[in-house]
N, C-alpha and C positions, 0 to 999 in steps of 0.2 A: 568197670568194676561190677562184679556180680554180687549182689546182696541177696541173702536168703530171705524168702518170704515165709511167714508163719501161716499154717493152715490147720483147720480142724475138720475132720471127716467123721460124721455121725452115721453109723450103720445100724439099720434095723434088720436083724437076722431072724430067720424062722425059729420059733420056739421048738424045743425038743432036741436041738443039736447037742451032741456030747461036747465036753470041754476040749477034747482033742480035735474035733471037727471045727470048733470055733477058732482054736489057735491056728490050725492049718489054714483056714479061710482068711484070718487076719494076716498071716504071713504071706499068703498069695496076693492079697490086696496091696500089701506093702511092696511086694515085688512089681506089681503093676504101676505103682506110683513112680518108681524110678529111684534116683539118688535122693535119700532123705537123711536128715540129721536131727538129733535131739528128739527122737520119737518117744512118745509116752502113750501107752495103751491103757484105757480105763474101761473096765466092764461095769456098766450100770446095772445090768440084770434084766429080768423079765418084767415087762409092763403091759398092762391091759390097754388095748387100742380103743379109741373112741368109736371107730367104725371098722368094718372088715377091709383089709388091704390084701389083695391077692388071696382071698379066702382064709386069711389069718385074723384071729381076734386078739392074739398076744404076740409080742416080739421081744427078743433079747437085744438090748441096746449096747453098742460098743462105740467108744469115742477114741479116735486116733488124733493126737496132736503132734505135729511135725513141722520141720522147716525144709524147704526145697528151693532150688534155683528155677527149676522147670518141671512141670507136670507132664506125664505122658499124654499125648493127644487123644488116645483112645480110652482113657481111664473111665470116663462117664459111660461109654458104651459097654465096657466090660462089667462095670458095676450093675448096670441095668440087665445085662444078659445072664448074670449068675442067679440061678434059681433059689439059692439059700439067702440072698439079700433081698429083703422085701422092699426096702426103700433106703435112700441115702441122701445126705446133705453135706456139701462141701462149703466151708466158710473160710474166707481169706481174712486173717487177723491183721 
């Protein structure tokens, strides 16, 4: 029996991205994850960082809550490679 696992993905995006760009990036990340259910996207907004991360002093935070049977094996690599994602954190609930 396959039970769904709950995940929370926190994304720190470059500040200055337009809403359309953030929405497109969020949709792209969701497609990288694979099959998901019960998704909830929460935009936290722009926050000042304690220190520079990849030459950025501020970042827009987006939180994705979702359930999935299996995550794509290359998800972490894709998140690191995207230039608009400063940092990310995946939490298994």
